[in-house]
Each structure stands twice: as structure tokens, then as C-alpha cells.
C-alpha positions as CSV (number, residue, x, y, z in Angstrom):
1,M,-2.2,3.2,-3.4
2,G,-4.9,2.2,-1.1
3,K,-7.8,-0.2,-0.6
4,E,-11.2,0.4,-1.9
5,K,-14.5,-1.7,-2.0
6,F,-15.6,-3.1,-5.3
7,R,-18.0,-5.9,-6.1
8,N,-16.3,-9.3,-6.6
9,D,-17.5,-11.8,-9.2
10,S,-20.2,-13.0,-6.7
11,E,-21.5,-9.5,-6.3
12,Q,-20.3,-9.1,-2.9
13,L,-18.5,-6.0,-1.7
14,C,-14.9,-6.8,-1.1
15,W,-11.8,-4.8,-0.4
16,F,-9.3,-4.5,-3.4
17,D,-5.9,-3.1,-3.6
18,A,-6.4,0.1,-5.7
19,V,-4.7,3.1,-7.3
20,Y,-5.9,6.6,-7.4
21,Y,-5.7,9.0,-10.4
22,P,-6.4,12.5,-9.8
23,L,-8.4,14.3,-12.6
24,Y,-7.7,18.1,-12.8
25,S,-9.6,21.1,-14.4
26,P,-8.4,24.7,-14.5
27,K,-9.5,26.7,-11.6
28,S,-12.2,29.4,-12.1
29,K,-11.1,33.1,-12.0
30,K,-13.1,33.4,-8.8
31,Q,-11.2,30.6,-7.3
32,R,-7.8,31.7,-8.4
33,D,-8.6,35.3,-6.9
34,K,-9.6,33.7,-3.7
35,D,-6.4,31.6,-3.5
36,R,-4.3,34.9,-4.0
37,T,-5.9,36.1,-0.6
38,Q,-4.7,33.0,1.3
39,P,-1.4,32.9,3.2
40,Q,1.4,31.5,1.3
41,T,2.8,28.1,2.1
42,I,6.5,27.7,2.7
43,T,8.3,24.5,2.6
44,E,11.0,23.4,5.0
45,E,13.6,24.5,2.5
46,G,12.2,28.0,2.6
47,K,10.6,27.7,-0.9
48,V,7.2,29.4,-1.4
49,L,4.6,27.2,-3.0
50,E,2.7,28.9,-5.8
51,N,-1.0,28.5,-5.9
52,E,-1.7,26.0,-8.8
53,E,-3.7,26.9,-11.9
54,F,-5.7,23.6,-11.6
55,E,-7.7,21.7,-9.0
56,I,-8.8,18.2,-8.5
57,V,-12.2,17.9,-9.4
58,K,-12.6,14.1,-9.4
59,M,-10.6,10.9,-8.4
60,K,-10.6,7.8,-10.7
61,V,-10.0,4.8,-8.5
62,R,-9.0,1.4,-10.1
63,A,-8.4,-1.9,-8.7
64,I,-4.8,-3.3,-9.2
65,G,-4.3,-6.2,-11.6
66,A,-5.1,-7.3,-14.9
67,E,-7.9,-9.6,-13.6
68,N,-9.4,-6.6,-11.9
69,K,-9.1,-3.9,-14.7
70,H,-13.0,-3.8,-15.0
71,R,-13.4,-2.7,-11.3
72,Q,-13.0,1.0,-11.4
73,K,-15.1,3.9,-10.1
74,F,-15.1,7.8,-9.9
75,M,-15.2,9.9,-6.7
76,P,-17.3,11.8,-6.1
77,S,-19.7,9.6,-7.9
78,G,-22.6,11.1,-10.0
79,S,-20.7,14.2,-10.3
80,D,-20.9,16.1,-13.7
81,L,-17.3,17.6,-13.2
82,K,-15.0,16.8,-15.8
83,G,-11.2,16.6,-15.4
84,L,-8.2,15.2,-17.3
85,F,-5.4,13.1,-15.9
86,G,-1.9,14.7,-16.3
87,L,-3.2,18.1,-17.0
88,T,-0.6,19.6,-14.3
89,S,2.2,18.3,-16.2
90,L,1.6,20.8,-19.3
91,S,3.4,23.9,-19.3
92,K,2.8,27.2,-21.3
93,N,5.8,26.5,-23.4
94,D,4.5,23.1,-24.8
95,K,4.1,23.0,-28.4
96,A,2.3,19.5,-28.7
97,I,0.6,17.1,-26.3
98,V,0.0,13.4,-26.5
99,I,-3.4,12.0,-25.7
100,T,-3.5,8.5,-24.6
101,E,-6.4,5.9,-23.8
102,G,-5.6,5.4,-20.1
103,E,-3.5,6.6,-17.2
104,F,-0.8,3.9,-17.5
105,D,-0.3,4.9,-21.1
106,A,-0.2,8.7,-20.2
107,M,2.5,7.9,-17.6
108,A,4.5,5.7,-20.0
109,V,4.6,8.6,-22.5
110,Y,5.5,11.1,-19.9
């Protein structure tokens, strides 16, 4: 959660409490190969963090509250990149997926 500028009902830019939804896409083979050459990241517990198969390509930002539901934007704006919220929650063993209308619905299903 954070704060983002959106236009209010008077068309003035104002700060609103906002929530951020990462939109993921599979990494290209070139990016995965590049990641393999990078040093491994080790947590405080001594676990090695694996390089993800996905990368964040966009962020959906939405103002909080039912009255602000229409205040939303994508970052970076104008980008042709496509992403999917919740993509990283899938595993190769999954046999079915549920596609929902919005992020709140996806989190409720999860």
C-alpha cells in the first residue's frame, strides 16, 4: 500500500491511498540465461533464492475504497507489455486454474 496521485471529482490531482498489483510475464530465454550468470542470493537463514521464471512487467495501481474504484492506472503508462496478476502462484503440477475478473476476486479464490 502507498499513496498515488489521481484526479479527484473536480479534476484536480490529489493523493489517494492506493494498492499496487504486480503483473507478471514469463521471462524470455535470454533473460533466464542472463540471470543464471548472476551471483546467487542467500537469505539470512542460509537458503538460496532461485531465479524466478517470471518478471514484473507492469504494476496496476488502484485507489482504495468503493467510492474510488474508478481511479486506477498502470505503471509504466503507455506500455504494450502484457502481464497477469497471480501468475507466480501457479506451479507445473497445477491441473486447473480459475480466471477471475479482478485482483480482489483472485485473492479470494487463492
